[in-house]
N, C-alpha and C positions, 0 to 999 in steps of 0.2 A: 502494497501499500504505499503510495508518493505520499509527502505532505498532502498538495492536493485534493487527492484519494481521500484522506483522510480527516479533509476540514468538508469535502462535501458529502461525508458519511454521517459528520454530527451533523450537517443541515439535513438531511434526510429521517434522521430515525429520532432526533430534538429538536421543540419546537424554543428556536434559538435566536428568539430578536433581538434588535442592535443592541439594546443596554449588556443585554448577557455576553453576546459574542465579545464588546467591549471588555467587561470582565475578564475572558478568557484571555485574551492577548495582553492586557494589562497585567494579568499575571502570571505568564510568561516573561514578560519584561521583565518583574520585579523578580523573578526565580532566574534570567540570563544578568544580571546586574549582581543577584547574589553570590552568583557560582566564580566572581571575580575576587570573592573572598571566602567561600566553603563548599566544598565540594556535594553538591547538593545530585547532582544525576551525574550517570559517566559520559565522560566526556563524547565518546565516540557514538552516543544515541543525539547530543545538543543535536546535530544536523535532522534530527527525527524524531525530532519533541513531539510534533500535532500525533503522528503514527503510533511511537514506541510506546509516551505516555499519555495522552489525554485522550488518544480512542483508546488507548489498552485499560485506561479508567474508566471508561465512559461506560465502556461495553459491559460492566458489569450491573448498568441500571437495568438490563435487558433481562436479567436473572434476577431482578428482586421485585417486592411487592409495591403497588402502584405509593408513592410516596406523598405524606403531608405534615405539614409542622410537628405534629401533636406526636410523629415518628421518628425515633432514632436510629440512626446511622452511626454505629459506632466503628470507627477505620483506628485500629494499633500500628503501631510503628508508622506513623505518616511521613514523617521524614521530610523530603521536600516537597509533598503534598499533595500527593500520588497514592491513592485516589479521592482521600478526602475534601482537599480543597475542589477538585474538579466537580465532586457531587454534589456540594453546598453550592455549586454557580449553577448548575446544569438542574438538579433536581428540587423537590419541595421537602425533604429529609431537614431535622434538627441532626447536624453531623459534629458524634464527637472524637477528635483525631488524641491520637494516644502517643504522645512522642519522649523519649527521658535525654535525648542530647542537647543541653543549655544551648549553643546556637541556631539549631533548628527549631526549637520553641521559642527561640528570639522571631527567628525568621519567621513560622507559621503564623505566629501571634501580630507580626507587621502584617503578612497579606489581609488576614482577615479584617483590621482594622481600616487599610488604604481600600480596601475592595466592597467595602460597606454590611460584610457578611457577619454583623456583631452578632446580628437576629436570625442568622440561620446556625450559624460555627462557634465552635468552644473548643479550647484546648485542651488536651492535661499534662501541663509539661511533669512530667513524671514516670515511673515503673507503673505499670500496670498494678503489678498487685497494690500497689498505694491506691487506687481507685476504689471510691466506695461501692459496692457491688449497688445495679440495680437495672433493671429488665431494659434491655434494647430488641429492637426489630430487624435489624441486620447488622451483623459484625464481618467486616472485610481485613484482611490484613495481604500485602501486598508480597513484601520481604520481612515475613517478621519474626519468624522463630522456625522449627524444625516442627512438621503436624502434630504430633502428640504433645509434646510440650507449650506449643499453640492453645491444642484445646483444653488443655487442664488447667491454663493460665485463665482463658476465658469462659468456661463454660459456666460457670456462675454468674455471666452477663445474658445467658441464654433462656429462653423459656422453649416451648412446645413447636413454638412458633416461629421461632426467630429464624429467619433465614441466612445460610453462612456461605458468604462469596472469597474465594480463598487460589489467587492464581498462585500456581507452582511451576512453568512450564515445563519443560521435556520431564520433569520427575514427578507431573501428577498422578499418572497411576503408581507408580510405584509408591510414593508415600502414601497411596491411599490404601493398598497392598497393605501398607506396614502396620495400620490401625488392627485392632480387634473386630470379630466379627460383627458386632455389634455393633459398635463404628462405623465400621466400614458402610453399613446398609445405609447411614445417615444421607450419606455423599453417591453426586454422579459426577462425571467429568462432562464438560463442555466445551470443547475447541473454541481454544484464543481466535479472535478475527485478525491479528497484528501478526502475529505468528503459527501456520500450520503444525510446528511440531509442539505448540505450548498449550497447555488444559488447566481448566480453572477448576476448582474444586466448588461443587453448589451443594449444599445439604440443606434439611429442616430439622429443629428440633435441638 
């Protein structure tokens, strides 16, 4: 997928009014400026940011329930803002982003303020273990921890209706097979739109 194709895909799959599109562009501008001070994304993907990061994040919403301001999307290890900031810009969820690295916390908080996302996005600047337990509607994690550890640490936020959206790259099937039979039944694998060899673990419960 080229950068132009990635942008066309976003327009085709989401209602992206001018103000929302401007927020996406402003976010990427802030990201590129911050890249001069800290390594937020791989330099090898910087020239393919719409494909490798924006669409890669936005596609998760295709597997999520319809959002509204009362539904909570918990994103673990948000880092540079993927997918948390993208979900906050494009979706209707209240997005809670968990990030423990100080410089990335500062960056995320600055992005939320500068893009006017204060009503839709919240940054938990701490380790997940320190976040108070509360039920959420969606849990995502793009690069947080190996699957067993991820589920162990975050299961206390889930209900029987919580949707899990876990991009796992080429190792999706292998990581799924490493779970107990009971947990394996929670998930199925969806192919990533941005990488034909990558998978997204989609689960409920």
